[in-house]
C-alpha positions as CSV (number, residue, x, y, z in Angstrom):
1,M,131.5,148.1,39.6
2,I,134.6,146.0,40.2
3,S,136.0,148.5,42.8
4,I,132.7,148.5,44.6
5,N,132.7,144.7,44.8
6,R,136.3,144.8,46.1
7,A,135.3,147.4,48.7
8,W,132.5,145.1,50.0
9,A,134.8,142.1,50.0
10,A,137.3,144.1,52.0
11,L,134.7,145.2,54.5
12,L,133.5,141.7,55.0
13,L,137.0,140.6,55.5
14,V,137.4,143.2,58.2
15,L,134.3,142.0,60.0
16,A,135.4,138.4,59.8
17,L,138.8,139.1,61.4
18,P,139.3,138.3,65.1
19,A,138.6,141.2,67.4
20,S,142.2,141.0,68.8
21,A,144.0,141.3,65.4
22,E,145.4,144.6,64.1
23,I,143.7,145.9,60.9
24,Y,145.5,148.0,58.3
25,S,144.5,150.0,55.3
26,Y,146.3,151.3,52.2
27,I,145.7,152.4,48.6
28,D,146.8,150.0,45.9
29,E,148.2,150.8,42.4
30,Q,144.7,151.1,41.0
31,G,143.6,153.6,43.6
32,N,141.5,151.2,45.6
33,R,141.5,151.1,49.4
34,V,142.5,147.8,50.7
35,F,142.0,146.4,54.3
36,T,144.3,143.7,55.6
37,D,145.9,142.4,58.8
38,R,149.3,141.9,57.0
39,P,150.8,145.2,55.8
40,G,153.6,143.5,53.9
41,G,156.1,146.5,54.0
42,R,153.6,149.0,52.6
43,A,152.8,152.4,54.0
44,V,149.5,151.6,55.8
45,E,147.1,153.2,58.3
46,T,146.0,151.4,61.4
47,I,142.2,150.9,61.7
48,K,140.6,150.7,65.1
49,S,137.7,148.3,65.1
50,R,134.5,149.3,66.9
51,P,133.1,147.0,69.6
52,T,130.1,145.0,68.4
53,N,126.8,145.1,70.1
54,G,125.8,141.9,71.8
55,M,123.2,140.7,74.3
56,P,123.8,137.9,76.8
57,A,121.8,134.8,76.3
58,V,118.8,134.6,78.5
59,E,118.5,131.4,80.3
60,T,114.9,130.0,80.1
61,Q,113.7,127.8,82.8
62,R,112.4,124.5,81.5
63,R,109.2,123.6,83.2
64,P,109.1,120.1,84.3
65,S,106.9,118.0,82.1
66,A,103.6,117.2,83.8
67,Q,103.6,113.6,85.0
68,P,100.3,111.8,84.4
69,A,98.5,111.1,87.6
70,A,99.0,107.5,88.7
71,P,95.7,105.6,88.8
72,E,94.6,104.5,92.2
73,P,95.5,100.8,92.6
74,D,92.1,100.0,94.2
75,A,90.2,101.4,91.2
76,I,91.9,99.0,88.7
77,R,92.8,96.1,90.9
78,Y,89.8,93.9,90.0
79,R,89.2,93.0,86.4
80,L,86.3,90.6,86.9
81,L,83.5,90.1,89.5
82,E,80.5,88.0,88.7
83,I,77.9,85.8,90.3
84,G,78.2,82.1,89.5
85,H,75.2,80.8,91.4
86,P,72.2,81.0,90.9
87,A,72.2,81.2,87.1
88,P,70.7,84.3,85.5
89,E,66.9,84.2,85.5
90,A,67.0,81.0,87.5
91,T,63.8,79.8,89.2
92,I,64.3,78.7,92.8
93,R,61.8,76.6,94.6
94,S,62.1,76.7,98.4
95,N,59.2,76.8,100.8
96,A,61.6,78.2,103.5
97,G,62.8,80.9,101.1
98,N,66.5,79.7,101.3
99,L,69.1,80.5,98.7
100,E,72.8,80.0,98.3
101,V,74.8,82.7,96.4
102,S,78.4,82.4,95.2
103,A,80.6,84.7,93.2
104,T,84.1,84.8,91.7
105,S,86.7,87.6,91.3
106,D,89.8,88.1,89.3
107,P,92.3,88.6,90.8
108,A,91.7,87.2,94.3
109,L,90.4,89.4,97.1
110,D,92.9,91.8,98.6
111,P,93.4,91.2,102.4
112,A,92.2,94.8,103.1
113,H,88.9,94.3,101.1
114,A,85.7,92.3,101.6
115,F,82.6,91.1,99.7
116,R,79.1,92.5,100.2
117,L,75.8,91.2,98.9
118,L,73.0,93.5,97.8
119,L,69.5,92.0,97.6
120,D,67.1,94.3,95.6
121,G,69.6,97.1,96.0
122,K,70.0,96.9,99.8
123,P,72.9,95.3,101.7
124,F,72.0,91.8,103.0
125,G,74.0,90.6,106.0
126,E,77.6,91.4,106.9
127,T,80.6,91.7,104.7
128,V,82.6,88.5,104.3
129,R,86.0,87.4,103.1
130,T,84.8,84.6,100.9
131,P,82.1,85.2,98.1
132,Q,79.6,82.8,99.6
133,F,76.3,83.9,101.0
134,S,73.4,82.0,102.6
135,L,70.0,83.7,102.4
136,S,66.9,82.5,104.2
137,N,63.2,83.4,104.4
138,I,63.2,85.4,101.2
139,D,59.8,86.5,100.0
140,R,58.6,84.8,96.9
141,G,58.7,86.7,93.7
142,T,61.4,88.2,91.4
143,H,64.6,89.5,93.0
144,Q,67.9,91.0,92.0
145,L,71.4,90.2,93.3
146,V,74.6,92.2,93.1
147,V,77.9,91.3,94.8
148,E,80.3,94.2,95.6
149,I,84.0,94.4,96.6
150,V,84.4,97.1,99.2
151,D,87.4,98.6,101.0
152,A,87.9,99.0,104.7
153,S,85.6,102.0,104.9
154,G,82.8,100.2,103.0
155,N,83.3,102.1,99.7
156,P,82.5,99.9,96.7
157,L,85.5,99.2,94.4
158,K,83.9,96.8,92.0
159,A,80.3,95.5,91.4
160,S,79.1,92.5,89.6
161,P,76.4,92.8,86.8
162,P,72.9,92.6,88.2
163,H,71.6,89.0,88.6
164,T,67.9,88.3,88.5
165,F,66.2,85.2,89.9
166,H,62.7,84.1,90.7
167,L,61.7,82.4,94.0
168,H,58.7,80.1,94.3
169,R,57.6,79.2,97.8
170,T,54.3,78.0,99.2
171,S,52.4,80.6,101.1
172,L,51.4,80.1,104.7
173,A,47.8,79.9,103.8
174,Q,48.6,77.2,101.2
175,R,50.5,75.2,103.8
176,R,47.6,75.3,106.2
177,R,45.3,74.0,103.5
178,V,47.6,71.2,102.7
179,R,48.2,70.3,106.3
180,P,45.7,71.9,108.7
181,C,46.9,73.1,112.1
182,V,46.3,71.0,115.2
183,T,46.5,72.2,118.8
184,A,50.2,71.2,119.1
185,D,51.2,73.1,115.9
186,Y,50.2,76.6,117.1
187,G,53.3,78.5,118.0
188,V,55.5,75.9,116.4
189,R,54.8,76.0,112.7
190,P,55.1,79.4,111.0
191,E,51.7,79.0,109.4
192,C,50.1,78.2,112.7
193,P,50.7,81.3,114.9
194,L,49.5,81.5,118.5
195,A,47.2,84.3,117.6
196,D,45.1,81.9,115.4
197,K,44.9,79.2,118.0
198,P,41.2,78.6,118.9
199,V,40.0,79.0,122.4
200,E,40.0,75.6,124.2
201,K,36.8,74.6,125.9
202,K,37.2,73.7,129.5
203,D,35.9,70.4,130.7
204,I,33.7,71.2,133.6
205,P,32.1,68.2,135.5
206,F,28.4,68.1,135.7
207,V,27.1,68.9,139.2
208,P,23.3,68.0,139.5
209,F,22.5,70.0,142.7
210,L,23.7,73.3,141.2
């Protein structure tokens, strides 16, 4: 058993030696074969080592890590957009149907963008640079307001929450009852259109011999 262990140890020593060193072998006094790189004056045999098998390392290309897509600046520019006037569910009394609307944004409007007002889901008027809108002749009843920030192409970038208000105004018929139309009012007052103007009687002088 001891000789086998020595043989294995000798073999491992041979494998551990540098490939360029000379390897020698001899039989010691106990009859065991010994491998060494130092003959030490003994009668030895030169052992030629066999080349070891090896494979070149394969270079693996590292794929560049996927960079997260940068968010579009327009999509995240505005943190806040809300209507300040009128108040939510406000009741507005205006016989002419006039209304002033104002809004605020955070941050301030970009020079390339504009504000747009939607009344009952439809654009009202032109886009403006300041969030101030003047409405006139709005029908009485309940309406909804939304203010949008749009880019140069008219695409919405941010919208305020819907804002509901109620408009009370006197109807034309009610105005005519309160203040009846006279001849001079037709075509002047909205509740006194020319189509409703009565036909004037012509003052024809009396001629007795006809």
